[in-house]
C-alpha positions as CSV (number, residue, x, y, z in Angstrom):
1,M,-20.6,-5.7,0.5
2,G,-22.0,-2.3,-0.4
3,G,-20.2,0.6,1.3
4,F,-17.7,-1.7,3.1
5,L,-14.1,-0.6,3.5
6,V,-11.3,-3.1,4.3
7,A,-8.0,-1.6,5.3
8,I,-4.9,-3.8,4.9
9,D,-1.5,-2.5,6.2
10,G,1.8,-4.2,6.5
11,P,5.6,-3.8,6.0
12,A,7.4,-4.5,2.7
13,G,7.2,-8.1,1.6
14,S,4.2,-8.9,3.9
15,G,2.1,-9.8,0.8
16,K,-0.5,-7.0,1.4
17,S,-0.6,-5.9,-2.3
18,S,-1.3,-9.4,-3.8
19,V,-3.6,-10.4,-1.0
20,A,-5.6,-7.1,-1.3
21,R,-6.0,-7.6,-5.0
22,E,-7.3,-11.1,-4.6
23,V,-9.6,-10.3,-1.7
24,A,-11.1,-7.4,-3.6
25,R,-11.6,-9.6,-6.6
26,R,-13.4,-12.3,-4.6
27,L,-15.5,-9.7,-2.8
28,G,-16.4,-8.0,-6.1
29,V,-15.1,-4.5,-4.9
30,T,-12.4,-2.1,-5.9
31,D,-8.7,-2.6,-4.9
32,I,-6.9,0.6,-4.1
33,S,-3.1,0.8,-3.4
34,T,-2.4,4.1,-1.7
35,G,1.3,3.5,-2.1
36,A,0.8,4.1,-5.8
37,V,0.6,7.8,-5.3
38,Y,4.0,7.9,-3.6
39,R,5.5,5.8,-6.4
40,A,3.9,8.2,-8.9
41,V,5.5,11.2,-7.2
42,A,8.8,9.4,-7.2
43,L,8.5,8.5,-10.9
44,V,7.7,12.0,-12.0
45,A,10.5,13.4,-9.8
46,I,13.0,11.1,-11.5
47,E,11.7,12.1,-15.0
48,D,11.7,15.8,-14.2
49,G,15.0,15.8,-12.3
50,V,13.5,16.8,-8.9
51,D,15.7,15.9,-6.0
52,P,14.0,13.5,-3.5
53,A,15.1,15.9,-0.8
54,D,13.2,18.8,-2.4
55,E,10.0,18.8,-0.5
56,E,8.5,21.8,-2.3
57,G,9.2,20.2,-5.7
58,L,7.6,17.0,-4.6
59,V,4.6,18.8,-3.2
60,R,4.1,20.5,-6.6
61,I,4.0,17.0,-8.2
62,A,1.7,15.6,-5.6
63,R,-0.9,18.3,-6.1
64,R,-1.3,17.2,-9.7
65,L,-2.0,13.6,-9.0
66,E,-5.3,11.7,-9.1
67,L,-6.1,8.3,-7.7
68,G,-9.0,6.1,-8.7
69,P,-10.1,2.6,-9.7
70,G,-8.1,3.0,-12.9
71,G,-4.9,3.7,-11.1
72,V,-2.9,6.9,-10.9
73,R,-3.1,9.8,-13.3
74,Y,-0.7,12.8,-13.5
75,D,-1.7,15.8,-15.6
76,G,-4.1,13.5,-17.6
77,R,-1.5,10.8,-18.1
78,W,-2.3,7.3,-16.8
79,I,0.8,5.8,-15.2
80,S,1.2,2.1,-15.6
81,G,1.9,-0.4,-12.9
82,E,5.1,-1.4,-14.6
83,E,6.4,2.1,-14.4
84,L,5.4,2.4,-10.8
85,H,7.2,-0.7,-9.8
86,A,10.6,-0.1,-11.5
87,P,13.4,-0.7,-9.0
88,E,14.7,2.9,-9.2
89,V,11.2,4.2,-8.4
90,S,10.9,2.0,-5.3
91,G,14.0,3.4,-3.9
92,V,12.9,7.0,-4.3
93,A,9.3,6.3,-3.2
94,S,10.5,5.6,0.4
95,K,12.2,9.0,0.5
96,V,9.1,10.7,-1.0
97,S,6.8,9.2,1.6
98,A,9.0,10.5,4.5
99,H,8.1,14.1,3.7
100,P,5.3,15.3,6.0
101,R,4.0,17.9,3.5
102,V,3.8,15.4,0.7
103,R,1.8,13.1,2.9
104,E,-0.5,16.0,3.9
105,V,-1.2,16.7,0.2
106,L,-1.8,13.1,-0.8
107,L,-4.0,12.2,2.2
108,P,-7.2,13.8,0.8
109,V,-6.4,12.2,-2.6
110,Q,-6.3,8.8,-1.0
111,R,-9.4,9.4,1.1
112,R,-11.4,10.7,-1.9
113,A,-10.5,7.6,-3.9
114,A,-11.6,5.3,-1.0
115,E,-14.9,7.3,-0.5
116,E,-15.7,7.1,-4.2
117,A,-15.1,3.4,-4.2
118,R,-17.2,2.9,-1.0
119,R,-20.1,4.7,-2.7
120,A,-19.7,2.4,-5.7
121,G,-19.9,-0.7,-3.5
122,G,-16.8,-1.0,-1.4
123,A,-13.1,-1.3,-1.5
124,V,-10.0,-3.1,-0.1
125,V,-7.5,-0.4,0.5
126,E,-3.9,-1.3,1.2
127,G,-0.8,0.6,2.2
128,R,1.3,1.4,5.3
129,D,-1.0,3.8,7.2
130,I,-4.5,3.0,6.1
131,G,-5.9,1.8,9.4
132,T,-4.1,4.5,11.5
133,V,-4.3,7.6,9.3
134,V,-6.0,7.3,5.9
135,L,-9.1,5.3,7.0
136,P,-9.2,5.2,10.8
137,E,-13.0,4.4,10.5
138,A,-12.6,1.5,8.2
139,D,-15.0,-1.4,8.8
140,L,-12.2,-3.9,9.0
141,K,-8.5,-3.3,9.7
142,I,-5.9,-6.0,9.0
143,F,-2.2,-5.7,9.6
144,L,-0.2,-8.4,7.7
145,S,3.2,-9.2,9.2
146,A,5.9,-11.8,8.6
147,S,9.5,-12.4,9.7
148,T,12.2,-10.4,8.0
149,E,13.6,-13.7,6.6
150,E,10.3,-14.7,5.2
151,R,9.7,-11.3,3.6
152,A,13.1,-11.2,2.1
153,R,12.7,-14.7,0.6
154,R,9.4,-13.7,-1.0
155,R,10.8,-10.5,-2.5
156,A,13.8,-12.4,-3.8
157,L,11.6,-15.0,-5.5
158,Q,9.3,-12.3,-6.9
159,S,12.2,-10.4,-8.5
160,G,14.1,-13.5,-9.6
161,R,17.0,-12.5,-7.3
162,E,17.3,-15.6,-5.1
163,A,21.1,-15.4,-5.3
164,D,20.9,-11.9,-3.8
165,L,19.0,-12.8,-0.7
166,D,21.3,-11.0,1.6
167,E,21.0,-7.8,-0.4
168,V,17.2,-8.1,-0.5
169,R,17.1,-8.7,3.2
170,E,19.2,-5.6,3.9
171,A,16.8,-3.6,1.6
172,I,13.8,-4.9,3.6
173,M,15.4,-4.0,6.9
174,L,16.3,-0.5,5.7
175,R,12.7,0.1,4.4
176,D,11.4,-1.2,7.8
177,R,13.5,1.4,9.6
178,Q,12.4,4.2,7.3
179,D,8.7,3.3,7.6
180,T,8.7,2.8,11.4
181,E,10.9,5.6,12.4
182,R,9.6,8.4,10.2
183,E,8.0,11.3,12.0
184,S,4.9,11.5,9.9
185,A,2.5,8.5,10.0
186,P,5.0,5.8,11.0
187,L,4.1,2.2,10.2
188,R,2.3,0.5,13.0
189,P,-0.9,-1.5,13.5
190,A,-4.0,0.4,14.4
191,P,-5.2,-0.4,18.0
192,D,-8.2,-2.3,16.6
193,A,-6.5,-4.0,13.8
194,V,-6.4,-7.8,13.4
195,I,-2.8,-8.8,13.2
196,V,-2.1,-11.7,10.8
197,D,1.4,-13.2,10.9
198,T,1.8,-14.8,7.5
199,T,5.2,-16.4,8.3
200,G,5.0,-20.0,6.9
201,M,1.6,-19.4,5.3
202,G,0.9,-19.9,1.6
203,F,-0.9,-17.2,-0.4
204,E,-4.2,-19.0,-0.6
205,E,-4.1,-19.6,3.2
206,V,-3.6,-15.9,3.8
207,V,-6.4,-14.9,1.4
208,E,-8.8,-17.3,3.1
209,K,-7.9,-15.9,6.5
210,V,-8.7,-12.4,5.4
211,M,-11.8,-13.5,3.6
212,G,-13.0,-15.2,6.7
213,L,-12.6,-12.0,8.7
214,A,-14.4,-10.0,5.9
215,R,-17.3,-12.5,5.7
216,R,-18.0,-12.3,9.4
217,L,-18.3,-8.5,9.2
218,C,-20.1,-8.4,5.8
219,G,-22.7,-10.9,6.7
220,P,-24.2,-13.5,4.3
221,S,-24.2,-11.1,1.3
222,G,-20.5,-10.3,1.5
223,G,-18.5,-12.4,-1.0
């Protein structure tokens, strides 16, 4: 699997993060979540009182971020996954990612992390614009999708908010609109991506589907 890059994209609740982590583990390569840098900008903006509409303020934060196998670092401080996935951070992250200049600053950060991981043996890189923008030359591009209802159900179960399914569904639909309608790097499958509809599929079934695609391209030595 040396030097092999797998790009996994998909909308909120499609399962791309958990699938990418497990596929990377089975392949013995690095898992990189490019969305972590947007969440990190959002977290620091909240902590420092920077308005999500203040593009210049967000750009200043973005320029001080690093992304690597260990996660995201801001001014020498490692930011934990728990901090990045706080509900208030998730809401601001979608606004942060809509700013073209923020995306412009973070793009080389994401590419550099992927290149370093590739040189170290390979990586599974997941996000919302990996196959189309971040790594258009990735060896394998996968776009995970699922129905809105399925994605809302998964998110509700993950967060323990089954009773708030309608609210979760509305949040999913809003994020979909923000991701697909933004001017800079809208969410869409790359022309050469393999689209995998995970509606009705279990986690292991999705992982095996992706592993099958990776094995065919990696050859006997992959995984």
